[in-house]
C-alpha positions in Angstrom: 22.8 -31.3 18.1 20.0 -32.1 20.6 21.5 -29.5 23.0 21.5 -26.8 20.3 17.9 -27.7 19.3 16.8 -27.6 22.9 18.4 -24.2 23.4 16.7 -22.8 20.3 13.3 -24.1 21.3 13.6 -22.8 24.9 14.6 -19.4 23.6 12.4 -19.4 20.5 10.7 -16.0 21.3 14.0 -14.2 21.8 15.7 -15.7 18.7 12.7 -15.1 16.4 12.3 -11.6 17.7 16.0 -11.0 17.0 15.7 -12.3 13.4 12.7 -10.0 12.9 14.5 -7.0 14.4 17.7 -7.5 12.3 15.5 -7.9 9.2 13.8 -4.6 10.1 17.2 -2.8 10.5 18.5 -4.0 7.1 15.2 -3.2 5.4 15.4 0.3 6.8 19.0 1.1 5.9 18.5 -0.4 2.3 22.1 -1.6 1.9 20.8 -5.0 0.8 17.6 -5.4 -1.3 14.7 -5.9 1.1 13.6 -9.1 -0.8 17.0 -10.6 -0.1 16.7 -9.7 3.6 13.2 -11.3 3.8 14.1 -14.5 2.0 17.4 -14.9 4.0 15.5 -14.2 7.3 12.9 -16.8 6.3 15.6 -19.4 5.5 17.3 -18.8 8.9 13.9 -19.2 10.6 13.4 -22.6 8.9 16.9 -23.8 9.4 16.8 -23.1 13.1 13.5 -25.0 13.4 11.4 -22.1 14.5 8.8 -23.3 12.1 8.2 -26.9 10.9 9.4 -27.9 7.4 7.1 -30.9 7.1 3.4 -30.7 6.7 2.8 -34.1 8.4 4.7 -35.6 11.4 3.8 -39.2 12.1 0.7 -38.9 10.0 -0.5 -35.8 11.9 -0.9 -32.3 10.5 1.7 -30.0 11.9 0.3 -26.7 13.2 3.8 -25.1 12.9 4.2 -25.9 9.2 5.7 -22.8 7.6 3.3 -22.7 4.7 0.4 -22.2 7.1 1.9 -18.8 8.0 2.0 -17.5 4.4 -1.2 -15.6 3.6 -2.0 -16.7 0.1 -5.1 -14.5 0.0 -2.6 -11.5 0.0 -0.2 -13.2 -2.5 -2.8 -14.1 -5.1 -4.7 -10.8 -4.8 -1.4 -8.9 -5.4 -0.3 -11.1 -8.3 -3.7 -11.0 -10.0 -4.1 -7.3 -9.7 -0.6 -6.8 -11.0 -1.5 -8.9 -14.1 -4.8 -7.0 -14.7 -3.2 -3.5 -14.3 -0.2 -4.4 -16.4 -2.4 -5.7 -19.3 -4.8 -2.8 -19.0 -2.0 -0.2 -18.9 -0.6 -1.4 -22.3 -3.8 -0.2 -24.0 -3.1 3.4 -23.0 -6.5 3.9 -21.4 -5.2 5.4 -18.2 -3.0 7.9 -19.9 -5.9 8.9 -22.2 -8.1 9.6 -19.2 -5.3 11.7 -17.6 -4.7 13.8 -20.7 -8.4 14.4 -21.3 -8.8 15.5 -17.7 -5.9 17.9 -18.0 -7.2 19.5 -21.2 -10.3 20.4 -19.3 -8.2 22.6 -17.0 -7.5 25.0 -19.9 -3.8 24.8 -18.9 -4.3 26.6 -15.6 -1.5 25.3 -13.4 -3.5 25.4 -10.2 -6.3 23.5 -11.8 -3.8 21.0 -13.2 -2.4 20.4 -9.7 -5.9 19.8 -8.4 -6.7 17.5 -11.4 -3.5 15.5 -11.1 -4.0 15.2 -7.3 -7.6 13.9 -7.7 -6.7 11.6 -10.6 -3.8 10.1 -8.7 -5.8 9.5 -5.6 -8.8 7.9 -7.4 -6.5 5.7 -9.6 -4.5 4.7 -6.6 -7.7 3.5 -4.8 -8.5 1.1 -7.6 -5.2 0.2 -9.1 -2.3 0.7 -6.7 -0.2 3.7 -5.9 3.0 2.5 -7.5 1.3 1.7 -10.8 -0.5 5.0 -10.7 2.5 7.2 -10.3 4.3 5.3 -13.0 1.4 6.1 -15.3 0.9 9.7 -14.4 4.6 10.9 -14.3 5.2 11.0 -18.1 2.1 13.2 -18.4 3.3 15.4 -15.6 6.7 16.1 -17.2 5.0 16.8 -20.5 2.7 19.3 -19.0 5.4 21.1 -17.0 7.5 21.3 -20.2 4.6 22.8 -22.2 3.9 25.3 -19.4 7.7 26.0 -18.9 7.4 25.6 -15.1 8.9 23.2 -12.6 7.2 19.8 -12.3 8.1 19.7 -8.5 4.7 20.9 -7.2 2.9 18.3 -9.3 5.3 15.5 -8.3 5.0 16.3 -4.5 1.2 16.3 -5.0 1.2 13.0 -6.7 3.3 11.4 -4.0 1.0 12.6 -1.2 -2.3 11.9 -3.0 -1.2 8.4 -4.2 -0.8 7.3 -0.6 -3.9 9.1 0.6 -6.0 7.6 -2.2 -4.6 4.1 -1.7 -5.9 4.2 1.9 -9.5 4.2 0.8 -9.9 0.7 -0.5 -8.9 -2.9 0.1 -6.6 -3.0 -3.0 -5.2 0.5 -3.0 -2.2 -0.2 -0.8 -0.5 -3.4 0.3 -1.1 -2.8 4.1 -4.8 -2.8 3.4 -4.6 -6.1 1.6 -2.9 -7.6 4.7 -5.4 -6.1 7.0 -8.4 -7.1 4.9 -7.2 -10.7 4.8 -6.3 -10.9 8.5 -9.5 -9.2 9.8 -11.9 -10.7 7.2 -12.8 -7.2 5.9 -14.3 -6.8 2.5 -13.8 -4.2 -0.3 -17.1 -2.7 0.8 -16.0 -2.5 4.4 -13.1 -0.3 3.4 -15.3 1.9 1.2 -17.9 2.2 4.0 -15.5 3.0 6.8 -12.7 4.9 5.1 -14.0 6.7 1.9 -15.5 9.7 3.8 -12.5 10.5 5.9 -10.0 9.8 3.1 -11.9 12.1 0.8 -11.9 14.9 3.4 -8.1 14.3 4.1 -7.5 14.5 0.3 -9.4 17.8 0.0 -7.5 19.4 2.9 -4.2 18.3 1.5 -4.8 19.5 -2.0 -6.0 22.9 -0.7 -2.8 23.2 1.4 -0.6 22.2 -1.6 -2.3 24.9 -3.8 -1.6 27.5 -1.2 2.0 26.4 -0.6 2.9 26.3 -4.3 0.7 29.2 -5.4 3.7 31.3 -6.5 5.1 28.5 -8.6 1.8 27.7 -10.3 1.7 30.5 -12.8 2.2 30.3 -16.6 2.0 32.4 -19.7 -1.2 32.4 -21.6 0.3 31.0 -24.8 1.8 28.1 -22.9 -1.5 27.4 -21.2 -3.1 27.2 -24.7 -0.6 24.5 -25.7 -1.9 22.2 -23.0 -5.5 22.6 -24.4 -4.2 21.5 -27.8 -2.4 18.4 -26.6 -2.9 15.6 -29.1 -4.6 12.6 -27.4 -5.7 10.8 -30.6 -2.8 8.3 -30.5 -2.8 7.6 -26.8 -4.9 4.6 -27.1 -2.5 2.0 -28.5 -4.9 -1.0 -28.7 -8.7 -0.3 -28.7 -9.6 -4.0 -28.5 -7.4 -4.4 -25.5 -8.8 -1.3 -23.9 -12.3 -2.6 -24.2 -11.5 -6.1 -23.0 -9.4 -5.0 -20.0 -11.8 -2.2 -19.1 -14.7 -4.6 -19.0 -12.7 -7.1 -16.9 -11.5 -4.4 -14.5 -15.1 -3.2 -14.0 -16.3 -6.8 -13.4 -13.5 -7.4 -10.9 -14.3 -4.2 -8.9 -18.0 -5.2 -9.1 -17.0 -8.6 -7.7 -15.2 -6.9 -4.8 -18.2 -4.8 -4.1 -20.6 -7.7 -4.2 -18.5 -9.9 -1.9 -21.2 -10.1 0.7 -23.7 -11.3 -1.9 -21.6 -13.7 -4.0 -19.4 -14.9 -1.1 -16.3 -15.2 -3.3 -13.0 -14.0 -1.9 -11.5 -10.9 -3.5 -8.3 -12.8 -4.4 -10.5 -15.4 -6.3 -12.4 -12.6 -8.2 -9.1 -11.0 -9.2 -7.6 -14.4 -10.2 -10.6 -15.0 -12.5 -10.2 -11.6 -14.1 -6.4 -12.0 -14.6 -6.9 -15.5 -16.0 -9.4 -14.3 -18.6 -7.2 -11.5 -19.8 -4.2 -13.9 -20.1 -6.2 -16.0 -22.5 -5.3 -13.3 -25.1 -1.7 -12.8 -24.0 1.6 -14.6 -23.9 2.0 -15.6 -20.2 5.9 -15.2 -20.3 5.6 -11.6 -21.4 3.0 -10.8 -18.7 5.0 -12.5 -15.9 7.9 -10.3 -16.8 5.9 -7.3 -15.7 4.9 -8.7 -12.3 6.9 -7.2 -9.3 8.2 -10.6 -8.1 10.5 -8.7 -5.7 7.4 -7.6 -3.8 5.8 -11.0 -3.9 8.8 -12.8 -2.5 9.3 -10.1 0.0 5.8 -10.8 1.3 6.5 -14.5 1.4 9.7 -14.2 3.3 8.2 -11.7 5.7 5.3 -13.9 6.5 7.6 -16.8 7.4 9.8 -14.6 9.6 6.8 -13.2 11.5 5.3 -16.7 11.5 8.3 -17.8 13.5 7.7 -15.2 16.2 4.0 -16.0 16.2 4.5 -19.7 16.6 6.9 -19.1 19.4 4.4 -17.0 21.3 6.0 -13.6 20.8 3.0 -12.0 19.1 0.8 -13.1 22.0 3.2 -11.5 24.5 3.2 -8.3 22.5 -0.6 -8.2 22.5 -0.7 -8.8 26.3 1.8 -5.9 26.6 -0.5 -3.6 24.6 -3.5 -4.4 26.7 -1.4 -3.9 29.9 -0.1 -0.5 28.8 -3.5 0.7 27.8 -5.2 -0.9 30.8 -7.6 -2.5 28.4 -8.8 0.9 27.2 -10.1 0.8 23.7 -9.7 4.6 23.3 -6.0 4.5 24.4 -5.2 1.4 22.2 -6.9 3.0 19.2 -5.0 6.3 19.4 -1.6 4.6 20.2 -2.0 2.3 17.2 -3.0 5.1 14.9 -0.2 7.5 15.8 2.5 4.8 16.3 1.6 3.3 12.9 1.7 6.7 11.2 5.1 7.7 12.7 6.8 4.3 12.3 5.5 3.8 8.7 7.2 7.0 7.8 10.5 5.7 9.0 10.3 2.0 8.1 8.5 0.2 5.3 4.8 0.0 6.1 4.4 -3.5 4.7 6.6 -5.3 7.3 5.1 -3.1 10.0 1.5 -4.0 9.1 2.4 -7.7 8.6 3.7 -7.7 12.2 0.8 -5.8 13.6 -1.9 -7.9 11.9 -1.3 -11.1 13.9 -0.9 -9.0 17.1 -4.4 -7.6 16.6 -5.7 -11.0 16.0 -4.4 -12.0 19.4 -6.0 -8.9 20.9 -9.2 -9.9 19.2 -9.0 -13.4 20.7 -8.9 -11.9 24.2 -11.1 -8.8 23.9 -13.5 -9.8 21.1 -14.5 -8.3 17.7 -16.2 -5.2 19.0 -13.1 -4.1 20.9 -10.8 -4.8 18.0 -12.9 -3.4 15.1 -11.7 0.2 15.4 -8.1 -0.9 15.9 -8.0 -2.4 12.4 -9.1 1.0 10.9 -6.5 2.8 13.1 -3.8 0.4 11.7 -5.0 1.0 8.1 -5.1 4.8 8.4 -1.8 5.0 10.3 0.2 2.7 8.1 -1.1 4.0 4.8 -1.1 7.8 5.6 2.2 7.5 7.5 3.9 6.6 4.2 3.7 10.3 3.3 6.0 11.4 6.1 9.4 10.8 4.4 10.6 10.2 0.9 11.3 6.5 1.8 8.0 6.0 3.6 6.3 4.2 0.7 7.4 2.6 -2.6 5.6 5.2 -4.7 7.6 8.0 -3.0 10.9 6.3 -3.9 9.8 5.7 -7.5 8.8 9.4 -8.0 12.0 10.6 -6.4 14.3 8.4 -8.5 12.5 9.3 -11.7 12.5 13.0 -10.9 16.2 12.9 -10.1 16.9 11.2 -13.5 15.0 14.1 -15.2 17.0 16.7 -13.4 14.6 17.5 -10.5 16.0 15.8 -7.4 13.6 15.5 -4.5 15.9 15.4 -1.5 15.0 13.8 1.9 15.0 17.1 3.7 13.1 19.0 0.9 10.3 16.4 1.0 10.2 16.2 4.8 8.6 19.6 5.3 5.7 18.6 3.1 5.5 15.0 4.3 5.4 15.8 8.0 2.8 18.5 7.5 0.6 16.2 5.5 1.0 13.3 7.9 0.3 15.2 11.1 -2.8 16.8 9.6 -4.0 13.5 8.2 -3.4 11.6 11.5 -5.1 14.4 13.5 -8.2 14.3 11.2 -8.1 10.5 11.4 -8.0 10.7 15.2 -11.1 12.9 15.3 -12.9 10.6 12.9 -12.0 7.4 14.8 -13.0 9.0 18.1 -16.5 10.1 17.0 -17.1 7.1 14.6 -16.2 4.3 17.0 -15.2 5.4 20.4 -18.1 7.6 21.7 
């Protein structure tokens, strides 16, 4: 037994890297649920002793204790926002806003595409992109039915704009939550550094989509008038809930914005808001709506990556990055941006970001905060925008695709690819120009 233990510890980097690589492969091919892959990988990491199972050894705190590698800021922020959004959604407030906005378009399909794109992007920035597409899709199919046109242009727009909008804030996309926690970046940091470029990217993408789909975005006058007459009077299902959850959501976002003043972590602000709303709810009913698969996927992933980090593998990777770029901040920034964008279109951007975050912390330990600061934004832009490249690049893409297929409008991998690659390449090029002039000159 001691011989096996000695072998594992002497080859810890190789073994932990192998566990992470195999987990990546199985997550990518999707033959086994990714949460199962993550939890199984975490269990193997602990069984092999790559991380410590005991908090204290001989009365001394253990630095390799596996719980130390689980980022609970990320976990609690995710759970709390899921609770808040789940409760708020039941009131019908988000659907009411969407329908009212669509009625202002007078049923013009081009204006509807623009409106849906903008609404999806803004909602994704403050809720999350998965929740947003789930909320907006029923309205989309209703509008397409009234206009007697294909919902496909609207669905493609919603996929692309959900990932673009989610890039703008700390809570819009899970990779940003990981980055914010690892780098100590606040909600306002994300707004300050990313809102302008994300808004510009959104504008360019929507203009391109209108041009690409212009021949499909036509409808008869009488059908357009039906959209204007849509009955929105019964969309709000619970006015008291709408008021209560709306106020809490505003206070939570205000808490995020005022982080530098109140010095309370975003996850604590979200927890407080979620706890208040749950005073009026049955907890068991609310917990049924939480995406526990996502939460345990994060936990398992943190443990697997923690094994590689504890073994020294992450430090080796950071040294390799600095060697390849010869310590050039410009080269490192562009490599991370484009590599993140391309890889996040092929594999899930959550495990990719979770792996890259400790790597950048190692780079920061060597090169300092000033050197690493733009690298965090490159990781955020690449990981979030890269999710647009393929239909499996982000969770929102898969959900829209599956729902559309059930409705008789299948979005195949190759059909989406031509829109996704165009959007991703343009978005990454614009991000490169922004990063260059904002941080590197």
